[in-house]
C-alpha positions in Angstrom: -83.4 138.5 -14.5 -87.1 139.5 -13.5 -90.6 137.4 -13.7 -92.1 140.7 -15.5 -91.2 142.3 -18.8 -91.2 145.9 -19.4 -94.3 146.3 -21.2 -96.4 144.8 -18.1 -94.1 146.3 -15.4 -97.0 149.0 -14.4 -99.6 146.4 -14.0 -98.1 144.9 -11.4 -96.1 147.7 -9.3 -95.5 146.9 -6.1 -94.9 150.3 -4.5 -93.0 151.2 -1.2 -95.2 150.6 1.4 -98.2 153.4 1.0 -99.3 153.6 5.1 -102.3 156.4 4.7 -101.9 159.7 6.4 -97.7 158.7 6.4 -97.5 158.6 2.5 -94.4 160.4 1.7 -93.3 161.2 -2.0 -89.9 162.0 -1.1 -87.1 160.2 -2.7 -84.6 158.6 -0.3 -81.1 158.0 -0.9 -79.3 154.5 -0.6 -78.5 155.5 2.3 -81.1 156.5 3.9 -82.6 153.3 2.9 -79.5 151.1 3.7 -79.9 152.2 7.7 -83.7 152.3 7.2 -82.9 148.4 6.7 -80.0 147.9 9.0 -82.4 149.6 12.1 -85.7 147.9 10.9 -83.4 144.5 10.7 -81.8 145.0 14.0 -84.7 146.0 15.9 -86.5 143.3 14.4 -84.1 140.5 15.8 -82.9 142.0 18.9 -87.1 142.4 20.2 -88.0 139.4 18.4 -85.4 136.8 19.6 -84.5 138.8 22.4 -88.0 138.1 24.1 -87.4 134.7 23.5 -84.4 134.5 25.8 -85.5 136.7 28.1 -88.9 134.8 28.7 -87.2 131.4 27.9 -89.5 130.7 25.2 -92.5 131.2 26.3 -94.7 131.3 23.0 -97.3 134.0 24.1 -95.1 137.1 24.6 -92.9 135.8 21.7 -95.4 135.5 19.0 -97.2 139.1 19.7 -93.5 140.1 20.0 -92.7 139.8 16.9 -95.8 140.5 15.2 -96.2 143.7 16.9 -92.5 144.9 16.3 -92.9 144.1 12.5 -96.4 146.0 12.4 -94.2 149.1 14.1 -91.4 149.1 11.8 -93.2 148.9 8.7 -95.3 151.9 9.6 -92.1 153.7 10.9 -89.9 152.7 7.6 -92.5 151.5 5.0 -92.1 154.9 3.1 -88.2 155.2 3.3 -86.9 151.4 1.8 -90.4 149.4 1.8 -89.8 147.7 5.3 -88.6 145.0 3.9 -86.2 143.5 7.0 -86.0 139.9 5.2 -84.0 138.1 2.1 -87.0 136.3 1.8 -88.8 139.5 0.7 -86.2 141.4 -1.0 -85.3 138.6 -3.3 -88.3 138.3 -4.8 -88.7 142.2 -5.0 -85.4 141.7 -7.1 -87.3 139.0 -9.2 -90.8 141.1 -10.0 -88.2 144.1 -11.0 -88.9 146.1 -8.0 -85.1 146.6 -6.9 -81.9 146.5 -9.2 -79.2 143.8 -8.7 -77.3 146.8 -6.4 -79.8 147.4 -4.8 -80.2 143.6 -3.8 -77.0 143.5 -2.3 -77.1 146.7 -0.1 -80.5 145.4 0.9 -79.1 141.8 1.9 -75.9 143.0 3.5 -77.6 145.9 5.4 -80.7 143.2 6.9 -77.4 140.6 7.8 -75.4 143.1 9.4 -78.8 144.8 11.3 -79.2 141.1 12.0 -76.2 140.1 13.1 -75.9 143.5 15.7 -79.2 143.0 17.2 -78.2 139.6 18.5 -75.5 140.6 19.8 -77.5 143.2 21.8 -79.1 140.4 22.7 -76.2 138.9 24.3 -74.6 141.8 25.8 -77.9 142.4 27.7 -77.8 138.9 28.8 -75.0 139.2 30.8 -72.6 138.7 27.4 -73.8 135.0 27.4 -73.8 133.8 23.3 -74.9 130.2 23.9 -78.5 130.4 24.2 -79.4 133.6 21.7 -82.9 131.9 21.0 -81.6 130.6 17.4 -84.0 128.9 15.0 -84.1 124.7 15.3 -85.7 122.4 14.7 -89.1 122.6 17.0 -89.8 120.2 19.5 -92.8 118.5 18.2 -90.9 117.4 15.5 -87.6 115.7 17.8 -88.0 112.3 19.1 -88.1 112.6 23.2 -87.8 109.7 25.4 -89.8 109.2 28.2 -87.9 111.6 30.8 -88.8 114.2 27.8 -85.0 114.1 27.3 -83.4 114.9 23.2 -82.9 111.7 21.7 -82.4 112.1 18.1 -83.1 113.9 14.9 -84.1 111.6 11.7 -84.4 112.7 8.3 -88.0 113.4 8.2 -87.6 115.6 11.0 -85.5 117.8 8.5 -87.8 117.5 6.1 -91.1 118.3 7.7 -89.2 121.6 9.2 -87.7 122.5 5.5 -91.2 122.4 4.2 -92.7 124.2 7.1 -90.1 127.1 6.7 -91.1 126.9 3.1 -95.0 127.2 3.4 -95.2 129.7 6.5 -92.8 132.1 4.1 -94.9 131.4 1.2 -98.0 132.8 3.5 -96.4 135.7 4.9 -94.8 137.0 1.2 -98.3 136.2 -0.4 -99.7 138.2 1.7 -96.8 141.1 1.7 -97.2 140.8 -2.3 -101.0 141.1 -2.3 -101.5 144.1 0.2 -98.9 146.3 -1.0 -100.2 146.5 -5.0 -101.0 149.9 -6.5 -104.5 149.1 -6.9 -105.4 148.3 -2.9 -107.3 150.7 -1.4 -106.1 150.0 2.3 -102.8 150.8 2.3 -103.1 152.2 5.6 -103.9 148.9 6.9 -101.1 147.0 5.7 -98.3 147.2 8.7 -101.7 145.9 10.6 -102.4 143.1 7.7 -98.6 141.8 7.5 -98.1 141.7 11.9 -101.5 139.9 11.7 -100.0 137.5 9.4 -96.9 137.1 11.0 -98.6 136.5 14.3 -100.6 133.7 13.3 -97.9 131.9 11.1 -95.5 132.0 14.3 -98.4 130.5 16.2 -98.6 127.6 14.0 -94.8 127.0 13.4 -93.3 127.7 16.6 -93.2 123.9 17.7 -92.3 123.0 14.3 -89.4 124.8 13.0 -89.4 127.8 15.3 -91.6 129.7 12.5 -88.3 132.2 11.0 -89.5 132.5 8.1 -86.5 135.0 7.2 -82.9 133.7 6.7 -81.1 136.8 8.5 -83.2 135.9 11.8 -82.0 132.4 12.1 -78.3 133.1 10.7 -77.1 135.9 13.4 -77.8 134.2 16.5 -76.6 131.2 14.9 -73.4 132.2 14.0 -72.5 134.2 17.1 -73.6 130.8 19.1 -70.9 129.0 17.3 -68.5 131.6 17.3 -68.2 132.6 20.6 -71.2 130.3 22.7 -69.4 126.9 21.4 -73.1 126.0 20.9 -73.0 124.8 17.0 -76.9 123.2 17.0 -78.4 125.9 14.9 -75.7 126.7 12.4 -75.6 122.9 11.4 -79.3 123.4 10.7 -78.9 126.8 9.1 -79.6 125.7 5.7 -83.1 124.9 6.3 -83.9 128.3 7.3 -81.7 129.5 4.2 -83.2 127.6 1.3 -86.9 127.1 2.8 -88.0 130.8 3.3 -86.1 131.9 -0.3 -87.8 129.2 -1.7 -90.7 130.0 -0.6 -90.5 133.7 -1.1 -89.8 132.9 -4.4 -92.9 130.9 -5.3 -94.8 133.6 -3.5 -93.3 136.1 -6.2 -94.9 134.4 -8.9 -98.3 133.1 -7.4 -98.7 137.3 -6.8 -99.1 137.6 -10.6 -101.5 136.2 -10.2 -103.4 139.0 -8.2 -102.7 141.7 -10.6 
């Protein structure tokens, strides 16, 4: 399924990231693209969630580590695979006709396996502890706390607010990804900085609300390992928020991006 027909396809061409002096006209194989997505997602999850574990959730290093690693990975792998590292970007790319169904599948597999390996590395670097892998959960601003700052309960509005937060944050991120990578742009050498800065601001906004994942793999990988090996099922019980919210936000953004072409 595609949002555009063949007649208008060239008008909305969104290419693999053209990043200035690193522009590369070489055609890369499926294997090369697979490993670019695998390694990129591994590094994203290892650094992005690892800093949350090793700094005990301090917002400033978490935010900037995520922003910087995404910027670096875009410049490293953008010319190879498009530097997606996120099903919330890959699925809209498929709907735009920029990926075929086979590419959608192997990109998603590469991202998922890379994310799981990244979470494994976080645990191995933390004395093999799997109970806390910086998984994304409903944030402390939304849950109800008593006067001693102890957890009390999560009600329906907490789930709704976290879901909406993930939707709108991902919508903003994917809109910027599409708008900054269209063929007509003349500042593609700044694409990595634009996307990295956007991600940084969005994490600052949503960190205490939903954890600001914006990436199903970033949430699923640590949640699975925490549940299977750490006996902590909180994140996996909330994982639907971090699958439905980001993917739906990315899909809506793919429609909106057509307004800019």
